[in-house]
N, C-alpha and C positions, 0 to 999 in steps of 0.2 A: 504494500500500500504506500501511498505517498504521504509525506509529512506536511502538515499545514504550517505556514509561517505565522509567527507571533507578532509580526509588524503591523501596528494599527494604521488605519487610514490617516492621512495627514491632518484632517480636521480634528479627529479624535485624539491624535498625538499631541497637538497643540493645546487642546483643552486639558488633557491629562498632565502635561508639563506645567501648565499654569496652576493646576490643583496641587501638584507636588511643591512648586515654589511657594505657594501660600502657606504650606505647613513646614517650610524650611528645608526641604529635601532637594536642594539645587543640583546635587550630583546625580540623583535619580532622574530629575527632569532633563538634564543634559543628555543622559544616556538614552532616554526615550526619543528625544529630538534627533540625536545622532544616528540612531537606528533607522529612522525614517529617511534622513538625508542620504545615508549610504546604501539604502536598499535599492537594488536594481529594478524593483517593481515600479518606482515612481521616477521615471526619467523624463517625462514630459512636463512642461510648465503648468503649474496650477497656482492660483492666488494663495492657497494655504501653504504651499512650499516656500513662497517668498516670506510669508509671516514666520514660518518655522525657521528659516535661515536667519532672519533678523534676531529672533529670540535665541537661537543657537549661538550666534556670534556674541550676543550680549552676555550670555552665560559663560562662554569660553573666556571672554575678557575678564569678567568678574572673578572666575575661578582660576585664572592664569593657565589656561589649557590651550596654548598656541598651536600645538601639534594637532589637536582635535579640530580646531577652527580651520587650519590649513587643509586637512584631509576632507572636511566637509565642503570647503570652497572648491577643491579640485573635483569632487563628485558633482558639484552644482554647476560647474563650468560648461557642461553640455547644453545648458539652458541659454537661449539667445542673450546677447550682451545687454540689451536694453533692460533686462530684468536683473542683471548683476550690478549695473552701474549704481543703484542706490546703496548697495552693500559696501562699496569701496570706501566712501567717506565715513560711513558708520563704523567700519572696522578700524580705520585709522585713528578715530577719536578716542 
């Protein structure tokens, strides 16, 4: 039999991450977002993925996880540039 993936839909992942942040579990929230960003399942652009990337980069900066941010941005680069351009100034600040 095949094994089902435990990766949530992007909308659900963002909601779950915000719930985890609200209770102080930022590491777990980052893990949830990172799993969605690096999943091969979600390679086409969706508005929820842009929001996830913004939150992911924010958490990576807060937790000083530069390598995770870089890995996520490399995975996200297959998305057209016009959707990445808001990320660059956000990541630099």
